[in-house]
C-alpha positions in Angstrom: 0.0 0.0 0.0 1.3 3.4 -0.9 0.8 6.5 1.1 0.7 10.1 -0.1 1.6 13.2 1.7 0.1 16.6 1.1 2.5 19.2 -0.3 2.3 22.9 0.6 0.5 25.1 -1.9 2.8 26.7 -4.4 3.9 30.3 -3.6 1.9 33.0 -5.2 3.2 34.8 -8.3 4.7 38.2 -7.8 1.5 39.8 -9.2 -0.7 37.8 -6.8 1.5 38.5 -3.9 1.4 42.3 -4.6 -2.3 42.2 -4.9 -2.6 40.3 -1.6 -0.3 42.8 0.1 -2.4 45.7 -1.1 -5.6 44.0 0.2 -4.0 43.4 3.6 -2.9 47.0 3.7 -6.3 48.4 2.9 -8.0 46.2 5.4 -5.4 47.1 8.0 -6.2 50.8 7.5 -9.9 50.1 8.0 -9.3 48.0 11.1 -7.1 50.8 12.6 -10.0 53.3 12.2 -12.4 50.7 13.6 -10.2 50.1 16.7 -9.9 53.9 17.3 -13.7 54.2 17.2 -14.2 51.3 19.7 -11.4 52.8 21.9 -13.4 56.0 22.3 -16.3 54.0 23.9 -14.6 51.0 25.6 -11.8 52.2 27.9 -8.8 50.2 29.2 -9.7 47.0 27.4 -7.4 47.2 24.3 -6.3 43.5 24.5 -10.0 42.4 24.9 -11.0 44.5 21.9 -8.2 43.2 19.8 -8.9 39.6 20.6 -12.6 40.1 19.9 -11.8 41.7 16.5 -9.5 38.7 15.8 -12.4 36.4 16.6 -14.7 38.2 14.1 -12.3 38.5 11.2 -11.2 34.9 11.7 -14.9 33.9 11.4 -15.3 32.4 14.9 -17.1 32.8 18.2 -15.8 34.1 21.5 -16.4 33.5 25.2 -15.8 36.6 27.3 -15.1 35.7 30.9 -15.2 38.5 33.5 -17.0 40.0 36.5 -20.1 42.2 35.9 -19.6 45.9 35.0 -16.6 45.5 32.6 -18.5 46.7 29.5 -18.8 43.3 27.9 -22.4 44.0 26.7 -21.4 47.5 25.6 -18.6 46.0 23.6 -20.9 43.6 21.7 -23.3 46.4 20.9 -20.4 48.6 19.7 -19.1 45.8 17.5 -22.5 45.4 15.9 -22.6 49.1 15.0 -19.1 49.4 13.6 -19.4 46.2 11.5 -22.9 47.1 10.4 -24.3 43.8 11.8 -27.7 43.0 13.1 -27.1 42.2 16.7 -29.4 40.8 19.4 -29.0 39.9 23.0 -30.3 36.9 25.0 -30.2 37.0 28.8 -29.6 33.4 29.8 -31.5 32.2 32.9 -32.2 28.7 34.2 -35.8 28.7 32.9 -34.8 29.8 29.4 -36.0 27.2 26.9 -34.4 26.3 23.5 -37.5 27.7 21.7 -36.8 31.1 23.4 -33.5 31.3 21.4 -34.2 29.3 18.2 -37.9 30.1 17.6 -41.0 27.9 17.3 -43.8 27.0 14.9 -47.3 28.2 15.6 -50.6 26.9 14.2 -52.4 29.6 12.3 -55.7 29.8 10.4 -55.3 30.6 6.7 -57.7 32.8 4.7 -59.0 29.8 2.9 -60.0 28.2 6.2 -57.1 25.7 6.4 -54.7 25.6 9.3 -51.0 25.6 8.8 -47.8 26.0 10.8 -45.8 29.2 10.6 -42.3 29.4 11.8 -41.5 32.4 14.0 -37.7 32.9 14.2 -36.0 33.5 17.5 -33.2 35.9 18.4 -30.6 33.5 17.1 -31.5 34.7 13.6 -29.1 37.6 13.8 -25.6 38.2 12.6 -24.2 38.9 16.0 -25.8 37.2 19.0 -24.8 38.0 22.5 -25.6 35.2 25.0 -25.2 37.0 28.3 -24.2 34.7 31.3 -24.4 31.6 29.1 -23.5 29.3 32.0 -26.8 30.2 33.6 -28.7 28.4 30.8 -29.6 24.8 31.3 -27.7 22.1 29.4 -30.7 21.6 27.1 -30.7 25.3 26.1 -26.9 25.4 25.8 -27.0 22.4 23.4 -29.5 24.4 21.2 -26.6 26.7 20.4 -24.2 23.9 19.5 -25.5 23.2 16.0 -25.9 26.9 15.2 -22.3 27.6 16.2 -20.9 24.8 14.2 -23.1 24.6 11.1 -24.7 28.1 11.0 -28.1 26.5 10.8 -30.7 25.2 13.2 -33.2 22.4 12.9 -36.7 23.0 14.3 -39.5 20.4 14.0 -37.3 18.5 11.6 -36.9 21.4 9.2 -33.4 23.1 8.7 -33.3 26.8 8.8 -30.1 28.7 7.7 -28.8 31.5 9.8 -27.8 34.9 8.5 -24.3 35.4 7.2 -22.0 36.2 8.8 -23.1 34.6 12.1 -21.1 35.1 15.3 -21.9 34.2 19.0 -20.2 36.4 21.6 -21.1 34.8 25.0 -20.3 36.1 28.4 -19.6 34.2 31.6 -19.4 35.4 35.2 -16.5 33.5 36.9 -17.5 34.4 40.4 -21.1 33.4 41.1 -21.4 29.6 40.7 -24.8 29.1 42.3 -27.5 28.3 39.7 -24.9 27.8 36.9 -24.3 24.9 34.6 -20.7 24.3 33.3 -20.5 24.5 29.5 -20.0 21.0 27.9 -16.6 20.4 26.4 -18.0 20.0 22.9 -19.5 23.5 23.1 -16.4 25.1 24.6 -14.5 23.7 21.7 -16.7 25.7 19.3 -15.4 29.0 20.8 -12.4 30.2 18.8 -11.1 32.2 21.8 -11.8 32.5 25.5 -11.2 36.1 26.3 -10.3 37.1 29.8 -11.8 40.5 30.6 -10.0 42.1 33.6 -10.3 45.5 35.3 -9.0 48.6 33.5 -5.9 50.4 34.9 -6.2 53.6 36.9 -5.8 56.0 33.9 -8.3 54.2 31.8 -10.8 54.0 34.6 -10.4 57.8 35.3 -11.0 58.5 31.6 -14.1 56.2 31.6 -15.4 57.9 34.7 -15.2 61.4 33.2 -16.5 60.3 29.7 -19.5 58.3 30.8 -21.0 60.6 33.5 -21.2 63.8 31.6 -24.0 65.2 29.5 -23.0 63.4 26.3 -21.3 60.1 25.5 -19.4 59.0 22.5 -21.4 56.9 20.0 -20.1 54.3 17.6 -20.3 54.8 13.9 -20.3 52.2 11.2 -16.9 51.5 9.6 -17.4 48.3 7.7 -20.4 46.4 6.3 -21.3 42.7 6.8 -20.1 41.9 3.3 -16.8 43.6 3.9 -16.4 41.6 7.1 -16.9 38.4 5.1 -14.4 39.6 2.6 -12.0 40.1 5.4 -12.6 36.6 6.7 -11.8 35.2 3.2 -8.7 37.3 3.0 -7.5 35.9 6.4 -7.5 32.4 5.0 -5.3 33.5 2.1 -2.5 34.8 4.2 0.7 32.7 3.9 2.0 31.0 7.0 5.6 30.1 7.4 6.8 26.6 8.3 8.2 27.8 11.6 4.7 29.1 12.6 3.1 25.8 11.5 5.6 23.8 13.5 5.1 26.0 16.6 1.3 25.6 16.4 1.5 21.8 16.0 4.2 21.4 18.6 2.4 23.5 21.2 -1.0 21.9 20.8 0.2 18.4 20.6 2.4 18.8 23.6 -0.7 19.7 25.7 -2.2 16.2 25.2 -1.3 13.9 28.1 -1.5 10.8 25.8 1.3 12.0 23.5 3.2 14.8 25.4 6.8 14.3 26.2 6.5 16.7 29.2 6.1 14.7 32.5 4.2 17.5 34.1 1.6 17.5 31.4 1.1 13.7 31.7 0.7 14.1 35.4 -1.4 17.3 35.6 -3.6 17.4 32.5 -6.8 15.3 32.4 -7.5 16.0 28.7 -5.9 18.2 26.2 -6.7 20.3 23.1 -7.9 18.5 20.0 -7.3 19.3 16.3 -9.8 22.1 16.4 -7.4 24.0 18.7 -4.7 23.9 15.9 -7.2 25.2 13.4 -8.3 28.0 15.7 -4.7 29.0 16.5 -3.9 29.0 12.7 -6.8 31.3 11.9 -6.2 33.5 15.0 -2.6 34.2 14.2 -3.4 35.1 10.6 -6.1 37.5 11.9 -3.7 39.0 14.4 -1.2 39.7 11.7 -3.9 41.5 9.6 -5.1 43.5 12.6 -1.5 44.8 13.0 -1.1 45.4 9.3 1.5 42.7 8.8 1.6 40.4 5.7 2.3 37.1 7.6 2.1 35.8 11.2 5.0 35.0 13.4 5.8 32.7 16.3 5.2 35.7 18.6 1.6 35.7 17.4 1.3 32.0 18.4 2.7 32.7 21.9 0.4 35.7 22.3 -2.8 33.8 21.4 -2.0 30.4 22.8 -3.7 31.1 26.2 -6.9 32.4 24.7 -7.1 29.4 22.3 -6.1 26.6 24.7 -7.3 27.4 28.2 -10.9 26.4 27.5 -9.8 23.3 25.6 -7.8 21.7 28.5 -8.7 20.4 31.9 -6.5 19.6 34.9 -6.6 16.5 37.1 -8.0 16.7 40.6 -4.5 16.3 42.0 -3.1 19.2 40.0 -6.0 21.5 41.1 -5.4 20.4 44.7 -1.7 21.3 44.4 -2.7 24.8 43.2 -1.7 24.3 39.6 -3.5 26.5 37.1 -4.2 26.1 33.3 -2.1 29.3 32.8 0.9 27.6 34.4 0.6 24.6 32.1 0.2 26.7 29.0 3.2 28.8 29.9 5.2 25.5 30.2 4.0 24.4 26.8 5.2 27.7 25.3 8.7 27.7 26.8 10.4 25.9 23.8 9.1 28.6 21.4 9.7 31.7 23.6 
C-alpha cells in the first residue's frame, strides 16, 4: 500500500503577492480606524477589543469571561454598530428554553379556512448574537446553540433553517457566582475560537471612563465596515501565507498539551484531557487574523505565543490532584510555550 503526503501550496506569483499585500494594507487601515472608534467607547480593554476583533475577522465565536460591569455588553453592541451587523442579546437564565432562542412553529388559520404551521424565528436569527451569562442556561438550552455555532443553521420540527451570514456568537460568563450555573460542555467550549479574559481597567483608563461616561453626552459608535466587507476580510485571512516555523510552533504547542502524547512529564501528570485538532485550526486562523489586525503580511511565532492562552485554556482540563496542588491552566500553557519563547 502506498501513502501520499500533502504538499504545501505553491507560492503566489509576484503579481498575486502584490495584490494580496495591497488588500491586507487596505484592510489594516480600516481596522485601525475601527479600533480607534471602539477605543473611544470601551476604555482600558485594548487587548480584549483586539482579541474580539481577531475572533470576528477569523470567522469564529468568542467566550468573554469577567465579572459584571466591565463593558462586555457594551462591547458587543459597539461591534454590531461598527461592523454594520444586526445584533441581538439573550439573557440566559435557568428557565430559558431552547425555543426562546431558536424560535418555534405556531398553528395559524389561513384565509381559505385551512390551518398551517408558521415558523417564528427566535433571536438567534441575527448576525451577531450576545448570549449573556451563558453558563446560567440549562444544558438543554446550551445544546441548542451547538448546531448553530458549528453549522450556522438550526433544525426545528425536523426542518433546517439557515442562519444569516455572517453569524457570530459572543457569549459572556461570570466567573464568580457559581450558584445556579451549569458548566458548559466540552463540545460547546471547543466551538469558541477564543476564551477572552476580561479584567479590570488600569487607573488612567478608569479615570477616563469615569469622566467620559458621567457627563452630558457620551461618544457613540459609527459604522466603519459592512457585513459583506467583514466576510471579505474573513476570506482574506484564509489566504494569508503562514511560514513553516509558525506551523511547527502551532502543532508542537498543541500536541504537547495532550497527556497521551506529550513528552513533558508535568503534562502527563497534571492534564486530564488536552486540546484537539480544532485547537490547531483555531490557532492558525487567529494568528493570521492578528497579523492582519496589526497590518502585517504574515504571522510570526510571537503571534502563536500571544494567542495560545486564549485558544487553549478552555480546551484543556487539569486533574484533581493538579488542582489540589494549586496548579492553574495558565501555568501549564506557559510551560508548553517555553520551547518557542
